[in-house]
Structure formats: C-alpha cells, structure tokens
C-alpha positions in Angstrom: 99.9 56.2 106.1 96.5 58.1 106.4 98.3 60.3 108.8 100.9 61.3 106.3 98.2 62.2 104.2 97.5 65.1 105.9 100.7 66.9 105.7 100.2 67.1 101.9 100.1 70.6 101.2 101.7 73.2 98.9 101.8 77.0 98.5 100.4 76.0 94.8 96.8 76.2 96.1 97.7 79.6 96.6 99.4 80.3 93.4 96.1 82.1 91.7 95.4 84.0 95.0 99.0 85.0 96.2 99.8 86.0 93.1 97.4 88.0 92.5 97.5 89.5 95.6 100.6 91.0 95.2 101.1 94.0 93.7 101.9 93.7 90.0 104.1 96.1 87.6 103.7 96.1 83.8 107.2 95.8 82.4 107.1 94.9 79.0 104.2 93.9 77.1 104.8 90.9 74.8 102.7 88.9 71.9 103.3 89.0 68.2 100.5 90.4 66.4 98.3 90.8 69.8 97.5 94.5 70.9 99.7 95.4 73.6 98.3 97.0 76.5 100.6 99.8 78.0 98.1 102.2 79.7 96.1 101.6 82.6 93.1 103.6 81.0 92.2 100.2 79.4 91.5 99.3 82.9 89.8 102.2 84.6 86.9 103.7 82.7 87.8 107.1 81.5 84.0 108.5 83.2 85.3 106.7 86.6 84.5 109.1 90.0 83.8 106.6 92.3 83.5 102.7 92.5 82.7 100.9 95.6 81.7 97.1 95.1 81.7 94.2 97.0 82.5 90.7 95.8 82.1 87.2 97.3 84.5 84.9 96.7 83.5 81.2 96.0 85.5 78.0 95.4 82.7 76.3 93.1 79.4 76.5 94.7 81.1 77.1 97.9 81.0 80.7 99.7 84.9 81.2 101.2 84.9 84.9 101.7 84.5 88.5 100.2 86.8 91.3 98.5 86.0 95.2 98.9 87.3 97.0 96.1 87.2 100.9 96.4 88.3 103.6 93.5 87.7 106.9 93.3 89.4 109.5 91.0 91.6 112.1 93.2 90.6 115.5 93.7 92.7 118.1 91.5 94.2 119.8 94.7 95.6 116.4 95.5 97.1 116.2 92.5 94.4 114.3 90.7 95.0 110.6 89.7 93.3 107.5 91.4 93.1 105.7 94.9 92.6 102.1 94.7 91.8 99.8 97.8 91.1 96.6 98.3 90.4 94.6 101.3 89.8 90.4 100.9 88.9 88.0 103.7 89.1 84.2 103.2 88.3 81.1 105.1 90.4 78.7 103.3 89.3 74.9 104.0 92.9 72.7 103.5 93.3 69.3 105.0 90.8 69.3 107.6 91.6 73.1 108.8 90.2 76.7 108.2 93.3 79.0 107.6 92.0 82.6 107.6 93.8 85.1 104.8 93.5 88.5 105.2 95.2 91.3 102.6 94.8 94.9 102.3 96.1 97.1 99.4 96.5 100.5 98.6 97.3 102.0 95.2 98.2 105.6 94.2 98.1 106.4 90.5 99.3 109.9 88.8 96.8 111.5 86.8 98.7 109.8 83.2 98.0 106.5 85.6 101.6 105.8 86.5 102.3 104.4 89.7 102.9 106.8 92.7 102.7 104.4 95.4 101.3 100.9 96.3 101.2 98.6 99.9 100.0 95.4 100.9 99.6 93.6 104.0 98.5 89.9 104.1 98.5 88.0 107.4 97.2 84.5 107.7 97.5 82.8 111.3 101.3 83.5 112.4 102.5 84.9 109.1 102.6 88.4 107.9 104.0 90.0 105.0 104.1 93.7 104.2 104.9 95.3 101.2 105.5 99.4 100.1 106.7 100.5 97.0 107.2 104.2 96.4 108.3 106.5 93.5 111.6 107.8 93.9 112.5 109.5 90.6 110.6 108.9 87.1 111.2 104.9 87.0 112.7 104.2 90.0 111.0 103.0 93.4 111.8 101.9 96.8 110.8 98.5 97.7 110.3 97.9 101.6 109.5 94.3 102.4 108.8 92.7 106.0 107.9 89.5 107.3 108.1 87.8 110.8 112.1 87.6 110.8 113.1 90.1 107.9 113.4 93.8 107.0 114.1 94.3 103.0 114.8 97.7 101.3 116.2 97.8 97.9 116.0 100.2 94.7 114.4 98.7 91.8 113.5 100.8 88.2 110.4 99.8 86.2 109.6 101.2 82.8 105.7 101.5 82.2 103.2 100.3 85.1 100.1 98.4 84.9 98.6 97.1 88.4 96.4 94.8 90.0 96.1 93.8 93.4 94.1 90.9 95.2 90.8 90.3 93.3 91.0 94.2 92.2 88.8 94.2 89.4 90.1 94.3 85.8 88.4 96.4 83.7 89.0 95.5 80.0 87.5 99.0 79.2 88.4 99.6 75.5 89.2 96.1 74.0 87.3 95.8 70.6 85.2 92.8 70.1 87.2 89.6 69.2 90.7 91.7 69.6 93.2 90.0 71.9 95.4 91.8 73.8 98.1 90.7 76.0 100.2 92.4 79.1 103.0 91.4 81.1 102.7 91.5 85.1 105.8 92.0 87.2 105.6 91.2 90.9 108.7 93.0 92.7 108.2 90.6 95.7 108.6 87.4 94.1 110.6 88.9 91.5 108.4 87.4 88.8 106.9 88.0 85.5 103.2 86.5 84.7 102.1 86.8 80.9 98.2 87.2 80.6 96.3 87.3 77.4 92.7 88.8 77.1 90.0 88.5 74.4 86.9 90.5 73.9 84.4 87.1 73.2 81.3 89.9 73.0 78.1 90.0 74.6 76.2 87.6 76.3 73.5 86.9 79.2 74.5 86.2 82.9 72.7 85.0 85.5 73.7 86.4 89.0 71.3 85.4 92.2 68.6 84.6 90.0 69.0 87.9 87.9 69.8 88.2 84.4 72.5 91.1 83.1 73.6 91.6 79.3 77.5 91.5 79.6 80.2 91.6 77.9 82.4 88.0 78.2 86.4 88.1 78.3 88.7 85.3 78.0 91.4 85.2 80.0 94.9 83.0 79.6 97.5 83.4 82.3 100.5 81.2 81.3 98.4 78.6 79.7 95.5 78.2 82.9 92.4 79.8 81.2 89.7 81.9 82.8 86.3 84.4 82.5 85.9 87.3 83.3 82.5 89.9 82.8 81.8 93.2 82.9 78.7 95.1 82.6 78.3 98.0 79.8 79.9 100.5 82.1 82.9 98.2 82.3 82.3 97.6 85.8 83.5 94.1 87.0 80.3 91.5 87.6 82.0 88.2 87.7 85.8 86.9 87.5 86.3 82.6 86.9 89.5 81.0 87.4 91.1 77.8 88.7 87.8 77.1 90.3 87.6 80.6 92.0 84.7 82.3 91.3 84.5 86.3 92.3 80.9 87.8 92.1 79.6 91.5 92.8 77.1 91.2 95.2 75.1 93.3 98.1 77.5 93.7 101.0 74.6 93.1 103.5 74.0 89.8 101.4 77.6 88.4 102.0 77.5 89.4 105.9 74.9 86.9 106.1 76.4 83.7 104.0 78.6 81.4 106.3 81.7 80.0 105.2 81.5 76.1 105.2 83.5 74.4 108.2 85.6 71.5 106.5 82.9 70.4 104.4 85.3 70.6 101.5 89.0 70.7 100.7 91.1 73.1 98.0 93.7 70.6 98.0 91.7 67.8 96.8 90.3 69.7 94.3 94.1 70.3 92.9 94.8 66.7 92.6 96.0 64.5 89.4 93.7 61.3 89.5 95.7 57.6 89.0 95.5 54.2 89.4 96.1 52.4 92.5 99.8 51.8 93.7 99.9 49.4 96.7 102.9 49.7 99.4 104.2 53.0 98.1 106.8 53.0 100.3 108.6 49.8 99.2 108.7 50.8 95.5 112.1 50.8 94.2 110.7 51.8 90.7 108.1 53.6 89.1 107.4 54.3 85.2 104.6 56.8 84.2 103.2 58.6 81.4 102.7 62.5 81.9 100.8 64.4 79.3 98.8 67.6 79.5 101.9 70.0 79.9 104.8 71.2 77.6 107.5 67.8 78.2 110.1 70.5 79.4 108.9 70.0 82.7 109.3 66.8 82.7 113.2 66.9 83.8 116.2 64.6 83.9 117.8 64.0 87.1 120.2 61.6 88.7 117.2 59.4 89.6 114.6 60.8 87.3 114.9 59.3 83.5 112.9 60.8 80.6 112.5 58.8 77.4 113.5 59.9 74.0 109.7 60.9 73.4 109.9 63.3 76.4 106.8 62.1 78.0 107.4 59.1 79.7 109.7 59.2 82.7 111.3 56.5 85.1 111.7 57.1 88.6 114.0 55.0 90.9 114.3 55.0 94.8 117.9 56.5 95.6 120.1 54.9 99.0 123.3 56.1 98.9 126.2 54.0 98.6 129.0 56.4 98.8 128.6 58.4 101.6 131.2 61.2 102.7 132.1 63.7 105.6 132.0 67.2 105.8 133.4 69.9 104.5 132.4 68.9 100.9 134.5 70.2 98.2 132.4 73.3 96.7 133.7 73.1 93.6 130.9 72.2 91.0 127.9 73.1 93.7 128.1 76.5 94.2 124.7 77.0 93.0 123.3 74.6 95.6 125.3 76.8 98.3 123.8 80.1 97.8 121.0 82.2 99.4 118.1 82.9 97.6 114.7 85.2 98.5 113.7 81.5 99.9 116.8 79.5 101.3 118.0 81.6 104.2 121.3 80.6 106.3 123.9 83.0 106.8 121.9 83.8 110.0 123.2 83.2 113.7 119.9 81.7 114.6 120.3 79.5 112.2 124.1 78.5 112.5 123.9 78.0 116.0 120.5 76.1 116.0 122.0 73.8 113.6 125.3 73.2 115.4 123.4 72.5 118.6 121.4 69.7 116.3 124.4 68.1 114.6 127.0 68.8 117.4 130.1 66.8 116.3 128.8 64.5 113.4 130.5 64.7 110.3 129.0 62.0 108.4 126.5 63.7 105.2 123.9 61.0 105.4 123.5 60.8 109.1 123.3 64.6 109.4 120.3 64.6 106.5 118.8 61.9 109.5 119.5 63.7 112.1 118.3 67.4 110.7 115.1 65.8 109.5 114.4 64.1 112.7 114.5 67.5 114.7 112.2 69.0 111.9 109.6 66.2 112.3 109.8 67.0 116.3 110.0 70.4 116.8 108.2 71.9 113.8 104.6 71.3 113.7 102.9 70.3 110.4 100.0 72.5 109.5 98.7 73.8 106.2 100.5 77.4 106.2 99.6 80.2 103.7 102.9 82.2 103.3 105.8 83.0 100.9 108.2 80.4 102.6 112.2 81.0 103.8 114.0 79.4 106.2 114.4 82.0 108.9 110.7 82.5 108.8 109.8 78.9 109.1 112.5 78.2 111.9 110.7 81.6 113.9 107.5 80.1 113.2 108.1 76.9 113.9 105.2 75.5 111.9 104.7 75.1 107.9 103.8 72.2 105.5 105.9 70.9 102.8 107.3 74.0 101.1 108.3 75.4 104.4 109.5 72.3 105.7 111.9 72.1 102.8 112.9 75.3 102.8 114.1 74.9 106.3 116.2 71.6 105.6 117.6 72.9 102.5 118.7 76.2 104.8 120.2 74.2 107.2 122.1 71.7 105.0 123.4 74.6 103.0 124.7 76.2 106.5 127.0 73.3 106.8 128.0 73.2 103.2 126.0 70.2 102.0 124.8 71.0 98.5 120.8 70.6 98.3 117.4 71.9 96.5 113.9 72.2 96.7 112.0 70.2 94.0 108.2 70.8 93.2 106.6 68.2 91.6 104.0 65.6 92.5 103.7 62.1 95.1 101.2 59.5 95.2 98.6 59.0 98.0 95.6 57.2 98.0 95.2 56.8 94.5 95.9 60.4 93.6 99.2 62.7 93.0 99.2 66.0 95.1 101.5 68.6 94.1 104.1 68.4 96.6 107.8 69.7 97.6 110.9 67.9 98.8 114.3 68.1 99.2 117.5 66.9 96.9 120.9 66.6 98.7 124.5 65.6 98.0 125.6 63.5 100.6 128.7 61.7 98.5 126.2 61.1 95.8 122.3 62.8 95.0 119.7 61.6 97.2 115.9 62.4 97.8 114.7 63.1 101.0 111.4 64.0 102.2 110.7 66.2 105.4 107.1 66.6 105.0 106.4 62.5 104.9 109.3 61.6 107.0 111.0 59.9 104.5 114.8 60.1 105.1 115.0 58.4 101.2 111.7 59.6 99.5 109.6 57.0 97.6 109.6 56.6 93.8 106.6 58.2 93.5 107.5 61.4 93.8 107.8 62.9 90.4 109.7 66.0 89.6 108.6 68.9 87.6 110.7 72.0 88.5 113.5 72.8 90.9 113.6 75.2 93.3 111.0 77.0 95.4 110.8 79.9 92.6 110.3 77.3 90.5 106.9 76.6 91.6 105.5 79.2 90.5 105.7 77.3 86.8 103.0 75.1 87.7 100.3 78.0 86.8 101.5 76.9 83.5 99.8 73.3 83.7 98.1 73.1 87.2 94.6 72.5 85.3 96.0 70.1 82.6 98.2 67.6 83.6 97.2 64.0 83.4 99.5 60.9 84.5 99.1 57.3 83.7 101.5 54.6 85.6 102.9 51.9 83.7 104.9 49.8 85.9 106.2 49.8 89.2 108.1 47.5 91.5 
C-alpha cells in the first residue's frame, strides 16, 4: 500500500499555478451591485514608464522559486501601448521528487490597453506547452498551441480583454476603499472562465524581510478560494497570497542566494483532507461519509455513488460487473462518452495501432479493461507530472500521474468504442483523502477502474466530485474548504 501511495497525484495542485500561468482574457464582467472592471487601466498605473520587479515564490515558509516581471510603456514610434514580460522558475516538491517548472510569457497591449499579441512557453520535465495569441481584426484572434504531439491553430473571438500571466502583478490601481469589483478571465488554452472578486480593505502595515511598509490590502476571491494582495502607494505589488503560496517582492541578488528545499516537504500533503482511519480499504464493499464545506452540487449521484436527500451524505459501493458484453457496443445513449475533446484523443493512427496491438482479438469488454490497465502499469512510468494531460502526449512521453494515466486509458477505451470518462474526486490513503483521478467504463454495466492505483475495480473510498478532466478546474471552488466525516464502512 505504501508503494501505491506515492502515485497519488493530480494536476489540481497546479490549479493556481497553471491557471494563472495561462493567458487570461476578460470576456464578460459579472456581479450584481459590484463594480465591473472593463479596462486594464485599473491594473496598470497611469504614470508607469518602467517596472522591473523580482519576486520570491514561497509555499508556507519554504522558498520554491522566483518570478521576474518586466513592464514598460512602449515608445510612440512603436505605436505606444505596453509591453509585459514575465519569467517564472519553480522547484515543485511533489511526492518525494522535485519537478522543475519554467514559464515565460510576453504580452503586448495597444495604447488603449486592448490586447495585440500574447505568448506563453511552459516546460516541465519532458512536457512543454507553447501558446500564441495574435490579433487579426478588432475582436478576432489567431490562437496557436503546441504540445509534444499536437499543433493546434484556430480562430477565436473576444470582446473586451484583460490579461494576466504567471504571477504577473495585479495592480488594483483605482479601486476605492471598501469597494468590491469583479472581472471574468477567459483562458483560451483551457477554454475556461474564472470569476474573480477583489475588495480594497484599506491601509495596513506589512513586514517584509524585517522592514515595515504602509500598504493597501486587498481581498481576492477566486470562485470561493480566498487570497490577499498588498500594494504600495504607487500601486506596485509587494505581496500576494493564495492557496498557501506567497509571492513577495525582493532584491534579485537575495533571491539567487536562496536555496530551494529538496524534499523536506510535499505540496500534495498540504492539499489533503484529514479523515478517521479506515482499515484494509481495498477489501471494502461500502463506505458512507458526510461531506461539508462545499456546495452540495459537487456531491454527485452516479451508478455506484448515492447521495441522500439532505445532499451532504454519500454512500459509495464497490462495483464488480455481473453483466459483461463484447465489443462492438451499441453507441446509442453513450455518444458523449465516445467523443474526442481537448484531453481525450484517440482518432489517431498511433493510438489505434497501439491499442490493437495490445488487445489483439479480445472482444470481452471487461477483459479489455484489464489488458489495457496492465499494459499502462507496465509501460507508463508513474511519476509526478506537471502537464495539461491528453491521451496523445501521455502515450508519447510514456509518463504521468493519475490525471495522465486516466486520460490515456479513456482514450484507449473510446478508440475501441467502449464508453468511458474520467472522474475527479478524492480517495483514501493512510488517514487522509487525496485529490485524485480515475476512470468509469461501461463493460455491460458501469464500473470504476483506477489505472494509477492498479485497481481493476476501484475500492469504495473513491468519492466522486466532478466528471471529466475539464471538470478538475472546478476544484478551485472548494479546495480549501472540503471536510469529510466517515460514518460507516464494511
């Protein structure tokens, strides 16, 4: 069991990082009775000529890297406007290993603060993602995305735009005292909107490296997750706090003399949910639990997970298939579980040829799940991986954690016409629940299977919160608040 524990990982740990690393564009401000920010002038001081700032990035009191933000007003002969650059480097301690993450972004704004062009380059271990967004016409842009196996070019349309990039300073320049504002970022790479609220709490004293500063304090709320921003009187960011991460303005020479921890702490451990002890979890057929601290719309009913009427108590049943059918499976009613999306890719000769080679002439759907799972266990290295997972990249890189392994298995299964999807939720291990991903597949009836833990039928401590890999970003809304009480098990 201890060996399996080290494979419990999910890109949820990077929700803050990857979501804020990506390029964000304001599409439609929201919030009744709340000031709606429509112009980037709220975030760029009007007297800005140059800002060249270095920030230490910490998790708790542990230094994990740095971020360098460079902003300047463009010369008139170049058309005016603004240039924003950011470079971030992090050492991410995850499950006994250090994952290095590099991110570079560049954003060019017109003089009216509208977006002209933006680019992003993210790399970690074997994985990389490059994105470029360039204005074609008034509100139309060309988006190009490159990953280890994919090159995507498409046109998108945006109305008003506000952008932010990896830890790029947010300067709430003109927000009045006690005034609350809202804005909505749209990430074209993940095709996802994020609503953010910000409120000016007034002045306070902030201590950084034994020096005191009089600062403006701002509360931020990212879909239910709280944070803080502190700026000086010139509206330059001094400190930002979110999800346990701190982003502190420092002298670059001090930063380069700091040492990141090796494996003295673990990011995954800091995002677990405490629980009472559950013995011999893999033999359990049933678990009953009470979940609080989140909207009960996330406590979902499925074929093996039943929510009681109050909406907070859930029962999970381990499923062993009694009815097993052969492929091909009738598609009617399963169409949404057989499609491609941004994460699940299978209409590709490499996927199809690999699957046919693995499965051979086998027709029994449940045996196919076993065969594919065993191949993944043997051929895909289970390591913490910072990526936006999709089937093709995982098959090419041959490494990943639970998100990557689930994307691969679902791609394999759908290529054979076996309905399947990824679950995002929590799973028990050693007195805690870890955020996790696993797979549901239809083999004559629905079953849960966990390729990361090597469980052909997943144990009853797998509690589902959202469906699909896109749904994992919903965890933003409760990651700091979820509580669980085990009521019964057998």
